[in-house]
N, C-alpha and C positions, 0 to 999 in steps of 0.2 A: 538393417539396423540404422544405417545412415538416414534412410527415408523416415524412420520413426523419430529420430532426433530432430530432423528438420521440421516434422509436423508439430512436435511439442514446442519447439522454439517459436514457430509461427503462431501457435495458439496462445502462448504466453505474451507475445508481442501484441496480439489483438486485445487480450484482456487488459494489459497495462495501458493501452492507448484509449480505452473507453473513457468517456467523460465522467467526472466524479459527480455523485448526486448531491443534493442539498444537505443530506444527513452527514456526508463526509466532510462538509465545510463548516460544521458546527464547532465553535471554539469553546472549550471548557474554561471558565474563569478561575478555576482552582488550579493554579500552576505554580511551579517553584521559580524563585527568582523575582526580581523587581519588574521585569518587562517581558513581553512576548511579541514577536513579529507577526503582524496580522496580514501581511501582504500575500502570503501563499493561500490564505483562506478567503480572499475576496472573490466575489462573483460580479462580472461586468455586465452592464445593461446599456445599450445605445439605442436611441430612438430620435426620430425627427418630430415627434408629437410633443406638444407642451405638457400633456398628462398621460401617464402610462400606468397600467395596473399589473402587479406581479403577485405571485403566491410564494410565501416563504418556504413552504415544504409541501410535498405531495401527499403526505399522510394526513391523519385527522388533526395533528397539531399545527398544521399549516394555517397561516393567516393571509388574508388578502390585503395588500398594501397599495395605496394610490400615491403615485409620485408626481407631484406638480413641479414643473421646472420653473426656476427663477432666472436662469441665464438667457442671454439673447443670441446664443450661438445657433447656427442652423441644425446642428446635431447635438443633442443633450446626452452627456455621458454620466452614468451612475455606477457606483460600486456598492455592493450589498454584503454585509457580514452578519452572521448569527452568533450570538453569545449565549451560553447556558451556565447555570450554577448547579453543579452536582453536589455541593457541600450542604451542610446543615445550618450554615450561618450566612447572613447577607454579605455580599461582597461589594466594596466600594472601589470602582475602577475608573480609569481615564483613558480615552482613546485620543491619541495625539498624532499629528503629522506636521512637519516643519513647513514654514513658508518657502516659497520659491525665492531663492537668492541669486547671487552672481554665478555660483558654481552650478554647472549643468543647465544654464539658461540659453546657451547657444551663442553664435556669433553673427551669422548673416541676418537672421530674423529672431532676435532674443525673445524669450518668453517674458511676460509681464511679471514684475515682482509682487510679492504679497501672498494673500491667501490662496490655497489650492481648493478649498471647499466653499461653496456658496449657498448650500442648502443641506439640511439634515432632516430626515424623516425617520421616526422610530415606531415600532409596533411590538407589543408584548408587555410582559410584567416587569417593567423597569421605570425608573425615574431618571430623566436626562436633563442636564443643565449645562449650558455653554460656559466655558472658562475664559477669562481675559488673560491670556498668556502672551508674553513678548516673543515675537518671531515664531509663532506656532498656532495652528488651529487645534483646539482641544475642547472636549466636552466630557463632563463627569457623568457617570451612571451608577445606579445602585440596583443590583440584581438580587432579588429575594431567593431564599433556599428553594431549590428545584425549579427555579424560574428560567425564563428564556426571553430574549429580546432580539429583534432583527433591526439593524440600523442601515439605512440607505443614505448615501452621501452624493450630492451632485458636484461634479468636478468643474473647475475652471479650465481655460485653455492651456494652463501650465501642466495639467495632468497630475499624476500621482506616482511617485516612485518609492515612497517610504511611509509606513503607518505602523504604529505600535500600540499595544495595550499595556497600560501601566497599573501597578498597585498604587492606590491614591497617596499613601504616605511616601513612597519612593519618588513619585512624580513631584510632590511638593518640595521635597529636599533638592531634587535636581533643578527645579525652577529657581530656587533661591541661590544655589551655587552658580548657575549660569548667569543670573542677573548680576552677581557680585563681580564675576570675571569681565563681563561686558562693560560694567561701569568703570573698572580699573583701566581697561585698555582705552576706552574713550577718554577718560580723564588724563591719562599720560599723553595721548595724542593732542589734546587741547593745550596742555602745558607746553609741548614742543611748538605748537603754533604761536602761542603768546611769546615764547622765547625768541622765535625767529623774527617776529615783528619788533620786539624790544631791542634786539641786536642791531637793527637798522638805525636806531637812534644813537647807538654807540659808534658803529662803523657804517658810514653812508656808502655802501657798495651795493651793486645791483643784485648780488647773489641772495641777499636776505629777502627782499620783496619777491623775487622770482621763486625762491623756495617756499615762501609763505603761500603763494597761489596753489602750489601742489599740495602742501601740507593741509590747508583748510579744505580743499576739495576732497582730500583723502579722509578728513574727519567726517565730512558729510557722507562719504561712501561707507565708512565704518558704522555710522549711525543707521544708515539704511540696512546694512547687512545684519546689524544687531536687532533689527525689528522695532526701531523707535518711531517709525513713520506714523502709526496710529496715535501715539502720544503727542507727536508734533501737531497732527491734525486736530486733536482735542483742544489745543491752545489757540489755533487759528480760527477765524470766523468761518462759518459754514460755506460761504461762496469762495473762500480762498484755500480750501482743502487741497492737499497735494496728492497726486496719483503717480502713475508710471512715468510721467514726463519729468519728474524731478530726478529720476535715475539717469535719464539721457542728458540732462543739464549738468549733473555732477560729473559724469564720465567725459563730457566735452571739456569741462574745466580741468579735469585731470590731464587730458591730452595737452592742453595749452600749458599747464604747469610743467609737464615733462619736457616740452620743447624749450621753455625758458630756463629750466634747470640745466639742460644740455648746453645751452649757449653760455651760461654763467659759470658752471663748474669747469668746463673745458676751456674757458676764456677764449672762445672762438672769435670774438670781435677783435681781439688783439693778435691771435696767432693765425687765424684763418678769417680775415675780414669778410671775404665774399660769402663763405658759408655761414658765418655768424649773422650777417645782415639778411641773408635769404631766410634763415630760420626765424629771425624776428618778424620778417614780413609774413611768413607762413603762420606764426603764432597770432598775428593780428587778424589774418583772414579766418583763422579757425574760431574766432569769436562768433562767427555766424552759426557755428555748429550747435552751441547750446540754445540759441534762439530757434533754430530749426527743430531741435529736440523737444521744445515746448509744444509743437504742433504735430510732429511725427516722431514720437519717442522710439518706436521700434527701429525705424530706419536710421535715425540719428545714433542710437546706441550701437547698431551694427557698424556704421561708419567709424565711430569713435574707437571701437575695439580693434578694428583692422588697422587704422592709422596709428593707434597706440603701439601695436606690435611692430609696425614699420619704423616708427620713430625710435623705439628702443633698439631695434636691430641696427639702424643707421647710426645711433649714438655709440654703440659698441664698436662699429667699424671705424668711426672717426677717432675714438680714443685709442684703438689698436694702431691705426695709421700714425697718430701722433707719437705713440710710444716707440714705434719702429724708427721714426725720424729723430728721436731723442728730444722731442719738444714737450712731452707730457711729464709732469712731475706732481708730487703730492700737493694737494690744494689746502692742506690744513693750515700751513703758515699764512697764506694770504687771507684765509677766512678769519683768522684771529689777529691779523695785522702784525704778525711777528716779523715778517720780512722787512717791513718799513721800519720797525723798531731797531732791527739789526743794522739796516742801512744808516740810520741816524747815529747809532753807536760808532760805526766805522768812520763816519764823517767827523765825529768829535775826536776820535783817536788819530785822525789824519792831520790834525792841526799841527802847526809848527811848534816843536818842543821849546824853542826860545821864547815864543810868545806865551806859552803856558808858564814858563819859568818867570816871566815878567809879571804875569797876571796872578799867579798863585803863590809866588814867592818860593819856588823850589829850584833845585839845581840837580843836574844829571851827572853821573860819573861814579867812579869808584873811590875817588880821593875824598879826603875830609876825615874828621874825627869819627871814630867808631864807638858806639856805646857797647859796653860788655855784654848786653843782652840782645843786641841786634846784629844782624849780618846783612850787608848790602850786596845783593847779587848783581851780576852783569846786567846792565840796563835798568837798574833799580833807581828809585827816586828817594832823595833825602829831603825831608820837609824841614824848613828852617823854623827855629823857635819863634813862637808868637803868631803863627798862622792858625786861625781858628779852625777847629775841626768841622764846624758847620759849613764853612766856605768850601771845603773839599767835598763834602757830601752833596752839596748843591750841584757840583760839576760831575757827579756820577762816579767819584773815586772813593774808595774805602781804605783808610790807612790801616796798616798792619798793627794789631794790638801789641802792646808791650809796655815796659816801665819807662818813665821819663817822658819828655816831650818830643822825643825822636820816634819816628815811625817809618816803616819801609813798605813799599808795595811794588809789585811787579807790574810793569806797563808793557802792553803789547805794541811795540813800535812798528812803523811801516817798514817792511822788508822787501826783498826781491819778489816774493810771492804776492805782494799787494797788501793793503791795509787789513788789519785784523781787529776785532773788537777788544775792548779792555777786558782783562782777566783779573780776578781777585788773587791776591798773593796767598801763599800758604806758609 
């Protein structure tokens, strides 16, 4: 009995391991839902010949296809899929695959960005038209009732890891929605870049131009990831069209911007002068990386990605070490200039009270006539009649509201704990 079970299991294993025939790979275009994954139905063809001939099926319905390669690779890779329409009405479909982006491109030897398909050949009863879609290779086809079409696609070096079959109406809606989201994200990023440059005119500190380098490099990165490179090339002259080298240049600029942001945000030139100056020197030397990326984009991108991870890790280590030593603090106040404003307020409140009495016409103490609607607290100020309110406001003091010409305000005087800024009275 055990021997019989083992024989049956071995037979099923052999049957399941047999290669699928071309008929098993036919995709019916009548399917439920907006999209269908075509990746399991692909047949791969690899050849070192510039032209190869294949047969779409082994029965009488099979067609002979000639596949002329356009790529310059030593080995040409093709994927073939057969679509059929079992319905009684014509079907409008779209075959789409996303462009190669940053995700999944690798580190040591990154794949080139852009299109994954460089040639399409079709045979059968269908009409095929390429579609100009942002960040994707797509072509529309119309299959007549009971019709069949075989599509062969020549791949680039980036390869293929995702391909879908869409209903035409669903695909058009998805393209419009994705275009809107990409435009919103890119617009917000550009607004942040303009704000960073504008703040430098308000506060002349190094953090704003250093942050602008990283922000604008990131804007270029977002534009490439969103698939706007073909649109940019449409604007540029033919001889100035950009290719994979622009990705290496942008990634090198992002690395430089990250180093500058680390120096400025952590205030290393003040707290760690040696580390800050060394990082600034490294940032200057890294300017050679975008130049190198113009000629060797793959190697330059790999170097930039490795160095980016190293700088990010080193920055976290520096900030953690400063936090352990009690030197790190929130950088929001220096960015907005609030610490300098508070220091100026403390210096004004540190002035001699007698000098302020002489200049502003006020007297300190508890004595003196009291107005029935006012109460003078300890350390309060009584303003003498005739002192204009505008003169007090110009000196940063706000009198307490009330009837008559008397007003009281609380003044933060210098005490044992050090000077404190003026506070409004209640």
